[in-house]
Backbone bond lengths (Angstrom), bond angles and torsions (degrees), N, CA, C in turn:
res aa  C-N    CA-C-N  psi(-1)  N-CA   C-N-CA  omega(-1)  CA-C   N-CA-C  phi
1 M - - - 1.459 - - 1.527 109.97 -
2 L 1.312 115.45 137.03 1.456 120.33 -178.48 1.526 110.87 -66.53
3 R 1.330 115.90 129.51 1.467 120.69 -179.32 1.536 112.56 -118.94
4 K 1.333 116.23 -28.80 1.463 118.49 -174.64 1.521 111.02 -140.71
5 V 1.334 115.10 142.76 1.462 121.92 175.09 1.524 108.74 -125.22
6 F 1.325 115.90 125.65 1.457 121.19 170.68 1.529 107.31 -90.69
7 V 1.309 116.71 116.02 1.468 120.34 177.26 1.527 106.34 -88.71
8 V 1.325 114.81 105.07 1.463 121.53 -168.45 1.524 110.58 -101.43
9 G 1.322 116.29 121.59 1.458 120.44 174.98 1.519 110.39 -75.48
10 I 1.335 116.47 121.46 1.470 119.74 -177.88 1.528 111.73 -105.91
11 S 1.348 116.24 11.97 1.460 120.68 172.03 1.526 111.74 63.80
12 P 1.345 118.12 176.11 1.466 119.49 -179.95 1.528 114.15 -85.61
13 H 1.345 117.31 -0.07 1.468 120.33 -179.86 1.525 108.62 -157.85
14 P 1.348 118.12 144.40 1.471 120.92 -177.49 1.529 113.97 -55.48
15 S 1.331 117.13 -32.58 1.468 119.88 -177.98 1.524 112.43 -68.60
16 L 1.337 117.58 -12.22 1.465 121.71 -177.91 1.533 112.87 -104.73
17 I 1.324 117.68 1.91 1.458 120.69 179.49 1.528 109.48 -69.37
18 T 1.322 116.96 136.62 1.466 120.68 -177.10 1.534 111.32 -74.89
19 C 1.318 114.96 160.05 1.471 120.88 178.56 1.527 110.88 -61.13
20 R 1.333 117.35 -40.44 1.464 119.94 -178.89 1.526 111.22 -65.39
21 A 1.320 115.74 -40.23 1.458 119.30 178.60 1.529 110.62 -62.44
22 L 1.315 117.03 -44.88 1.465 120.64 179.50 1.525 111.36 -61.57
23 K 1.330 117.10 -40.17 1.471 121.23 -179.33 1.534 110.25 -65.49
24 L 1.326 117.21 -42.97 1.463 120.44 179.71 1.525 111.20 -64.85
25 I 1.313 116.60 -41.65 1.469 119.89 179.13 1.531 109.82 -64.00
26 E 1.333 116.24 -42.04 1.468 120.85 -179.92 1.523 111.34 -61.85
27 E 1.335 117.37 -38.97 1.464 121.05 -174.72 1.520 113.51 -90.25
28 A 1.327 118.29 -13.70 1.464 121.56 -172.92 1.523 112.42 -64.56
29 P 1.336 117.59 133.59 1.463 120.73 175.45 1.529 112.54 -73.25
30 A 1.329 116.73 -17.43 1.461 120.99 177.34 1.520 108.64 -154.20
31 V 1.330 116.13 146.55 1.464 122.20 179.61 1.522 109.12 -124.07
32 L 1.324 116.31 124.65 1.460 122.63 179.02 1.524 109.10 -96.88
33 V 1.334 116.41 130.97 1.469 120.81 178.82 1.526 109.16 -138.35
34 M 1.322 116.03 161.47 1.457 120.03 171.72 1.523 109.22 -75.58
35 D 1.323 116.90 151.31 1.463 119.45 178.57 1.521 112.03 -87.42
36 T 1.345 116.50 8.00 1.458 120.75 175.09 1.528 108.92 -97.98
37 D 1.326 115.94 179.19 1.460 120.15 -176.25 1.527 111.99 -71.91
38 Y 1.337 114.93 147.20 1.458 122.38 169.34 1.535 107.05 -104.67
39 P 1.334 118.00 163.23 1.467 119.12 -177.23 1.525 113.88 -71.98
40 F 1.337 117.32 -7.50 1.458 119.80 176.50 1.523 109.53 -148.41
41 D 1.307 116.21 164.16 1.463 123.11 -176.24 1.535 109.89 -70.43
42 L 1.328 115.91 127.24 1.460 121.42 -178.40 1.530 112.93 -96.62
43 S 1.321 117.96 -0.10 1.467 120.28 -170.64 1.528 112.89 -59.31
44 D 1.325 118.20 -42.74 1.465 119.83 179.63 1.526 110.77 -68.49
45 L 1.313 116.53 -39.97 1.463 121.57 -178.76 1.527 111.19 -64.81
46 L 1.334 116.35 -33.35 1.460 120.93 -173.96 1.533 113.10 -105.23
47 K 1.310 117.76 10.60 1.459 121.08 -178.05 1.528 111.06 -58.52
48 G 1.316 115.85 124.35 1.457 121.59 178.51 1.518 114.47 78.85
49 K 1.355 118.08 3.06 1.462 120.65 -177.06 1.533 111.65 -92.19
50 R 1.312 114.86 154.34 1.460 121.38 171.50 1.523 107.23 -83.03
51 V 1.325 117.02 113.13 1.460 121.94 -172.74 1.528 110.17 -112.42
52 I 1.313 115.99 129.66 1.472 122.09 176.92 1.520 107.51 -114.77
53 K 1.318 116.50 119.47 1.461 121.15 -178.03 1.525 110.62 -94.44
54 L 1.330 114.95 130.29 1.455 121.41 178.31 1.529 109.15 -115.49
55 R 1.318 114.48 140.38 1.464 118.76 179.36 1.525 109.87 -88.20
56 P 1.331 118.82 125.60 1.471 119.93 178.78 1.526 110.87 -72.63
57 A 1.314 115.46 139.16 1.464 120.30 -175.73 1.514 113.11 -70.85
58 F 1.331 117.88 -12.95 1.466 117.68 177.93 1.528 112.21 -70.34
59 T 1.329 117.65 -5.99 1.468 120.50 174.53 1.527 111.65 -86.05
60 A 1.323 116.95 -4.90 1.474 121.12 -176.96 1.529 111.40 -68.99
61 R 1.330 115.06 150.40 1.479 120.48 178.68 1.519 111.87 -86.04
62 D 1.343 116.53 -22.76 1.460 119.80 179.76 1.526 108.95 -156.12
63 E 1.326 116.43 177.46 1.456 121.29 -175.49 1.530 112.01 -65.48
64 E 1.311 117.51 -35.76 1.470 120.46 179.41 1.521 110.72 -63.33
65 E 1.336 116.64 -45.21 1.457 119.63 178.60 1.525 110.42 -66.05
66 R 1.315 116.91 -34.64 1.463 120.66 177.86 1.533 110.37 -60.39
67 R 1.326 117.22 -44.60 1.471 120.51 179.07 1.526 110.70 -64.36
68 E 1.318 117.01 -38.15 1.466 120.88 179.48 1.531 111.15 -64.72
69 I 1.322 116.39 -40.24 1.464 120.76 179.63 1.527 110.36 -64.54
70 I 1.324 116.74 -45.91 1.468 120.37 -179.93 1.524 110.94 -63.90
71 E 1.319 117.20 -37.97 1.462 120.37 178.56 1.531 110.95 -65.18
72 E 1.322 117.27 -41.06 1.465 120.55 177.68 1.530 110.53 -64.18
73 N 1.326 116.91 -41.86 1.467 120.37 176.16 1.524 111.00 -61.56
74 R 1.331 115.92 -41.51 1.462 120.97 179.85 1.521 110.88 -59.62
75 R 1.323 116.77 -44.93 1.475 120.81 179.80 1.525 111.12 -62.47
76 K 1.313 116.10 -42.79 1.466 120.28 -179.70 1.531 111.09 -61.00
77 V 1.330 115.76 -46.15 1.455 120.56 -174.76 1.524 111.78 -70.86
78 L 1.330 116.96 -46.13 1.465 119.77 -176.44 1.525 112.87 -73.11
79 S 1.327 117.80 -15.14 1.467 120.11 177.51 1.525 112.65 -87.72
80 L 1.334 117.50 -3.80 1.466 119.96 -179.69 1.520 111.00 -65.03
81 D 1.325 116.39 139.06 1.462 122.13 -178.75 1.525 111.16 -97.36
82 V 1.314 116.18 38.65 1.467 121.39 178.03 1.523 108.66 -125.97
83 D 1.322 116.08 159.16 1.459 120.48 -177.66 1.527 112.23 -82.48
84 W 1.333 116.25 -31.12 1.461 119.82 -179.53 1.524 110.58 -148.62
85 A 1.325 115.61 164.48 1.463 121.62 -179.62 1.521 108.17 -153.05
86 V 1.313 115.90 168.34 1.461 120.54 173.16 1.519 109.30 -114.93
87 W 1.314 114.69 144.48 1.466 121.43 173.00 1.520 107.00 -111.41
88 L 1.330 117.36 128.53 1.454 120.88 -177.90 1.520 110.18 -89.82
89 E 1.329 115.08 114.71 1.461 121.29 -179.74 1.530 109.59 -109.29
90 I 1.312 116.34 127.05 1.461 120.48 177.70 1.526 109.11 -63.79
91 G 1.318 116.10 134.90 1.464 119.38 -178.89 1.514 110.41 77.44
92 T 1.324 115.75 -127.58 1.465 121.37 178.83 1.524 109.19 -123.79
93 P 1.335 119.35 144.36 1.467 121.77 -170.45 1.524 115.76 -62.97
94 A 1.318 118.10 -29.19 1.459 119.71 -171.49 1.524 114.01 -72.87
95 I 1.337 117.68 -18.62 1.460 120.20 -176.26 1.521 109.91 -95.58
96 R 1.314 115.50 107.96 1.470 122.99 178.02 1.523 111.87 52.24
97 N 1.303 115.91 45.41 1.459 120.01 -178.80 1.524 110.73 -63.26
98 P 1.330 117.94 128.56 1.469 120.56 -174.52 1.521 114.74 -91.95
99 I 1.352 118.28 2.00 1.466 119.04 -168.09 1.528 112.32 -61.58
100 R 1.329 118.54 -33.38 1.455 120.10 179.09 1.524 111.82 -85.71
101 R 1.313 116.72 -58.79 1.464 120.06 -172.23 1.529 112.75 -67.80
102 H 1.332 117.42 -40.50 1.461 119.73 -170.91 1.523 115.23 -105.97
103 L 1.356 118.30 -8.02 1.463 118.76 -174.25 1.525 114.70 -125.84
104 L 1.317 117.35 -54.28 1.464 119.05 -171.76 1.520 114.03 -119.37
105 G 1.304 118.95 -8.53 1.448 120.33 -179.74 1.516 111.76 57.99
106 E 1.316 117.38 -139.57 1.465 122.05 -176.68 1.521 113.34 -72.30
107 T 1.334 117.21 -7.15 1.462 120.66 177.99 1.526 111.18 -58.24
108 V 1.332 117.24 -31.34 1.465 119.44 -177.82 1.524 111.71 -61.63
109 E 1.334 117.46 -22.18 1.461 120.01 -179.42 1.521 112.46 -70.99
110 S 1.344 116.99 -18.76 1.461 120.49 178.46 1.526 112.11 -93.69
111 L 1.324 116.41 0.38 1.457 121.44 -179.31 1.527 110.53 -116.41
112 E 1.315 115.67 151.69 1.458 119.13 169.26 1.523 107.17 -82.93
113 V 1.312 116.70 125.92 1.463 121.68 -176.82 1.521 109.22 -120.42
114 E 1.336 116.38 127.74 1.462 121.37 177.02 1.523 109.35 -123.62
115 F 1.325 115.98 126.64 1.460 121.25 177.50 1.524 109.98 -84.30
116 V 1.325 115.94 134.05 1.466 122.41 175.99 1.527 107.05 -115.50
117 P 1.329 117.93 109.90 1.474 121.03 -171.84 1.526 113.42 -60.23
118 G 1.312 114.14 151.63 1.458 121.67 173.42 1.515 108.79 -138.58
119 V 1.313 116.64 -177.83 1.464 121.66 174.53 1.519 107.99 -82.09
120 S 1.323 116.64 129.82 1.460 120.00 179.17 1.525 110.43 -99.03
121 S 1.323 116.71 140.20 1.461 119.90 175.66 1.524 110.73 -64.48
122 V 1.341 116.69 -21.46 1.469 120.85 177.51 1.532 110.54 -60.26
123 T 1.329 116.84 -38.96 1.461 120.00 177.15 1.531 111.44 -94.98
124 A 1.327 117.05 -27.93 1.466 119.72 -179.51 1.528 111.29 -62.64
125 V 1.345 116.99 -35.11 1.470 118.76 179.76 1.525 111.01 -62.18
126 L 1.337 117.11 -32.72 1.459 120.20 -179.84 1.526 110.48 -65.89
127 D 1.336 116.22 -41.19 1.459 119.94 176.66 1.526 111.08 -67.74
128 R 1.325 116.78 -39.30 1.458 120.18 -179.55 1.524 111.73 -63.46
129 L 1.334 116.38 -33.45 1.455 121.03 -178.69 1.522 112.92 -93.66
130 G 1.330 117.03 -8.26 1.455 120.61 -178.39 1.515 112.82 70.78
131 T 1.325 116.26 33.07 1.455 121.45 -174.97 1.530 111.54 -80.01
132 I 1.325 116.01 132.11 1.461 121.57 175.11 1.525 107.98 -90.19
133 V 1.324 117.18 125.87 1.469 121.14 -174.08 1.517 110.72 -113.22
134 K 1.313 115.92 129.03 1.466 121.71 169.63 1.526 109.40 -108.46
135 H 1.324 116.48 -51.53 1.463 121.70 179.90 1.524 107.71 -131.00
136 L 1.321 115.70 113.09 1.457 121.87 -173.87 1.521 111.36 -109.29
137 C 1.323 116.46 134.75 1.465 122.41 173.98 1.517 108.60 -126.78
138 V 1.325 116.64 143.97 1.463 122.36 178.71 1.522 108.69 -126.17
139 F 1.339 116.33 129.73 1.459 121.44 -179.14 1.519 110.47 -139.01
140 G 1.330 114.81 162.61 1.450 120.94 167.70 1.517 109.26 -82.90
141 G 1.310 116.72 153.73 1.453 120.70 -177.00 1.513 114.39 -61.12
142 E 1.340 116.34 -20.65 1.470 120.29 -178.94 1.525 112.95 -82.48
143 E 1.332 117.55 -10.26 1.467 121.13 -173.76 1.534 111.49 -91.06
144 V 1.312 115.77 57.10 1.466 120.79 -172.45 1.525 111.90 -63.58
145 E 1.326 117.96 -43.15 1.470 120.34 -178.33 1.529 111.18 -64.68
146 R 1.318 117.83 -41.73 1.468 120.61 177.79 1.523 110.81 -65.68
147 I 1.317 116.17 -38.59 1.461 120.35 178.55 1.526 110.25 -62.60
148 E 1.321 116.76 -40.56 1.462 120.14 178.86 1.528 110.95 -62.09
149 R 1.334 116.90 -42.80 1.471 119.99 178.76 1.526 110.84 -66.37
150 A 1.329 116.25 -40.04 1.468 120.19 -177.75 1.525 111.92 -69.22
151 S 1.320 117.43 -24.13 1.459 120.76 -177.68 1.521 112.39 -62.75
152 E 1.331 116.62 -18.47 1.463 120.33 178.57 1.526 111.81 -79.95
153 A 1.333 117.36 -19.04 1.467 120.29 -174.26 1.529 113.85 -117.45
154 C 1.318 118.22 -26.56 1.464 121.94 -173.38 1.521 111.29 -100.50
155 D 1.339 116.54 139.99 1.465 119.16 175.62 1.525 111.83 -94.74
156 V 1.340 116.70 -16.25 1.465 120.77 175.16 1.529 108.62 -133.47
157 I 1.330 116.30 126.90 1.462 121.25 178.41 1.527 108.45 -124.58
158 V 1.321 115.77 123.33 1.468 122.18 177.75 1.526 108.03 -102.65
159 I 1.327 115.78 129.46 1.465 120.97 -177.44 1.522 108.93 -117.73
160 I 1.333 115.54 121.62 1.464 121.00 177.92 1.525 109.36 -111.69
161 N 1.314 116.75 173.20 1.475 122.56 -179.47 1.527 111.02 54.44
162 L 1.321 115.86 49.02 1.463 120.39 179.09 1.528 111.15 -74.88
163 H 1.329 115.53 133.82 1.461 120.80 173.32 1.524 111.86 -130.42
164 D 1.338 115.71 -5.15 1.467 121.06 174.85 1.521 107.23 -161.39
165 D 1.335 115.93 -177.78 1.468 120.25 -174.39 1.527 112.92 -107.30
166 R 1.340 117.61 19.04 1.466 119.50 -175.97 1.521 112.41 -62.20
167 A 1.320 116.78 -52.76 1.461 120.06 -177.24 1.528 112.11 -63.79
168 P 1.343 119.53 -46.60 1.463 119.00 176.75 1.533 113.34 -58.66
169 E 1.336 117.34 -40.34 1.465 119.89 178.97 1.523 110.97 -63.30
170 L 1.329 116.07 -39.39 1.456 120.26 177.40 1.521 110.30 -59.82
171 L 1.332 116.83 -44.65 1.461 120.69 -178.60 1.528 111.89 -67.91
172 R 1.311 116.95 -35.04 1.471 119.02 175.38 1.526 110.63 -60.63
173 S 1.324 116.05 -40.09 1.465 119.87 -179.08 1.526 111.73 -66.16
174 K 1.348 116.40 -16.74 1.461 121.18 179.99 1.530 112.35 -104.18
175 G 1.329 116.45 15.01 1.456 120.03 174.37 1.508 116.08 92.38
176 F 1.330 118.22 12.28 1.460 121.39 177.51 1.531 110.49 -90.09
177 R 1.307 114.74 148.69 1.456 119.74 167.91 1.524 107.47 -97.54
178 V 1.317 117.44 134.73 1.462 121.33 -176.70 1.525 109.43 -118.72
179 R 1.331 114.22 130.82 1.467 120.16 173.66 1.521 108.35 -125.64
180 Y 1.312 115.63 150.84 1.461 122.54 -176.98 1.521 109.22 -116.16
181 V 1.332 115.78 130.52 1.459 121.53 178.89 1.523 107.62 -117.28
182 E 1.315 115.66 115.91 1.463 121.16 178.38 1.523 109.24 -100.65
183 E 1.342 116.06 133.89 1.460 123.74 177.45 1.535 111.43 52.34
184 C 1.332 114.96 57.18 1.466 122.64 -176.37 1.527 112.35 -54.34
185 C 1.321 115.88 135.48 1.474 125.10 173.61 1.523 113.74 72.32
186 T 1.319 119.10 2.19 1.459 120.61 176.55 1.527 109.50 -96.68
187 E 1.333 115.20 173.18 1.462 119.98 177.91 1.523 111.31 -66.41
188 R 1.332 116.81 -17.71 1.473 121.15 -178.03 1.531 112.42 -99.34
189 E 1.333 116.58 10.76 1.463 119.93 -177.96 1.529 111.51 -53.77
190 R 1.340 114.98 138.31 1.456 121.26 -179.85 1.524 109.04 -139.35
191 V 1.320 117.18 131.71 1.456 122.55 179.11 1.524 108.98 -117.59
192 T 1.330 116.90 126.85 1.465 120.96 -179.87 1.519 110.23 -136.10
193 D 1.327 115.31 162.77 1.456 121.44 176.32 1.530 111.33 -97.99
194 H 1.314 117.25 2.34 1.464 120.33 179.69 1.521 109.71 -135.07
195 Y 1.301 115.93 155.29 1.467 121.52 -178.48 1.519 109.56 -80.42
196 T 1.316 116.11 123.66 1.469 120.79 -177.08 1.522 112.77 -88.96
197 G 1.335 116.27 -6.38 1.456 120.31 -175.61 1.512 112.90 94.00
198 A 1.340 116.72 -2.47 1.464 120.19 179.89 1.527 110.10 -67.53
199 T 1.326 116.13 141.51 1.467 121.31 175.89 1.525 110.65 -122.94
200 Y 1.317 116.80 4.01 1.459 121.89 -174.06 1.521 109.79 -108.67
201 W 1.335 117.48 112.15 1.459 123.38 178.91 1.530 111.55 55.23
202 V 1.311 116.36 47.31 1.457 120.32 176.99 1.532 109.47 -120.57
203 I 1.330 116.46 138.02 1.465 123.10 179.87 1.520 108.11 -129.87
204 A 1.333 116.11 137.31 1.462 120.86 174.89 1.524 108.95 -101.84
205 V 1.323 116.03 136.19 1.465 121.95 177.47 1.524 107.70 -119.31
206 A 1.330 116.03 116.03 1.458 121.94 -179.50 1.516 109.29 -107.08
207 T 1.323 117.33 126.33 1.464 122.01 -179.15 1.526 109.14 -123.49
208 R 1.316 115.03 134.40 1.461 119.34 -179.12 1.526 109.84 -74.75
209 E 1.326 116.38 128.29 1.455 121.10 175.36 1.525 108.87 -76.78
210 D 1.343 116.62 140.93 1.458 119.25 177.09 1.525 109.97 -140.96
211 G 1.302 116.27 -173.94 1.455 120.27 -174.98 1.513 114.26 -63.85
212 E 1.323 117.95 -16.69 1.468 120.86 -179.05 1.517 112.13 -91.79
213 G 1.318 117.01 3.12 1.453 119.16 -179.66 1.503 111.69 98.32
214 P 1.333 118.03 174.66 1.455 122.06 -176.74 1.512 112.32 -64.74
215 R 1.324 116.39 145.81 1.461 121.14 178.08 1.520 111.10 -80.16
216 V 1.329 117.21 -17.65 1.458 121.16 -179.01 1.517 108.99 -107.68
217 P 1.337 119.90 132.63 1.465 122.21 179.42 1.526 112.08 -56.53
218 Q 1.322 116.43 152.35 1.449 120.99 178.82 1.526 110.26 -66.52
219 P 1.346 118.01 154.73 1.467 121.14 -178.89 1.527 111.55 -54.83
220 G 1.331 115.33 136.84 1.457 120.44 175.18 1.504 115.25 97.36
221 F 1.341 117.83 -13.07 1.454 119.51 179.66 1.522 110.13 -75.84
222 T 1.314 116.72 131.98 1.460 121.19 174.71 1.512 108.70 -92.53
223 G 1.327 116.27 176.16 1.450 120.25 -179.24 1.525 112.19 -59.14
224 S 1.358 117.45 -42.17 1.450 119.85 -179.43 1.515 111.61 -67.77
225 E 1.351 116.94 -33.36 1.452 120.22 179.67 1.521 111.23 -70.10
226 R 1.361 116.23 -31.45 1.460 119.34 179.78 1.528 110.38 -60.86
227 S 1.320 116.42 -40.74 1.467 119.16 -174.70 1.513 111.77 -68.15
228 S 1.342 118.16 -20.40 1.453 120.27 -178.27 1.518 113.05 -99.27
229 L 1.348 117.20 4.00 1.441 120.51 179.92 1.523 110.06 -69.00
230 P 1.346 117.90 147.13 1.454 119.70 177.29 1.504 110.83 -65.73
231 S 1.334 116.12 155.00 1.455 121.85 179.37 1.516 110.54 -53.70
232 G 1.352 115.76 136.32 1.460 120.67 178.72 1.505 112.79 97.77
233 T 1.366 117.52 -9.39 1.458 119.05 178.11 1.508 112.28 -120.78
234 R 1.318 117.54 4.81 1.461 119.76 179.66 1.517 111.00 -75.57
235 G 1.400 114.70 146.94 1.456 118.80 179.44 1.498 111.00 -82.41
């Protein structure tokens, strides 16, 4: 009977997965994954593994279907004949972890759960853009009112789960520069200054403009070019 689940952060790209995460996946008697797409191919990571696919409840059309999905996931997990398993979480487990709300519901309370940190795209985008952070806030794209309040205190705001451009437009009106990073850290990564309408693996990074210039390098600058920028224009 399943007693423990390691919620393993697998980062936004295989090259960023930690040594501990790889060791746990290698040794795990069972691996739990979502039945939806991940931002990268898991076939090499899961080669030869016993894989159990769970449907995330955010695909449900209504609350009744959501409960049915969680109940089906619960049956699958509690019927496993292993003592422990790993759950593969994109990024790092602590940021908007779906294991309770979208996968197992209250079942997680009967299991021992240990989070294994990974690299999160929420912070990886800042490194990719060369953003200097003093006060960082992270929100979902639907939290427009909270984002407006936070704009008075934060110099960098990261917005995930984007489904429209309301929050970024609000921040632009308050003097922020907004950039969009699609599929961060993958071979398909794309950085733009405008919203393309993408809702899949896209993050908006809003940085407050100040007298020293933008906190994010101008489009097209590479890492080596950043170091040669004149004072006041470095990211």
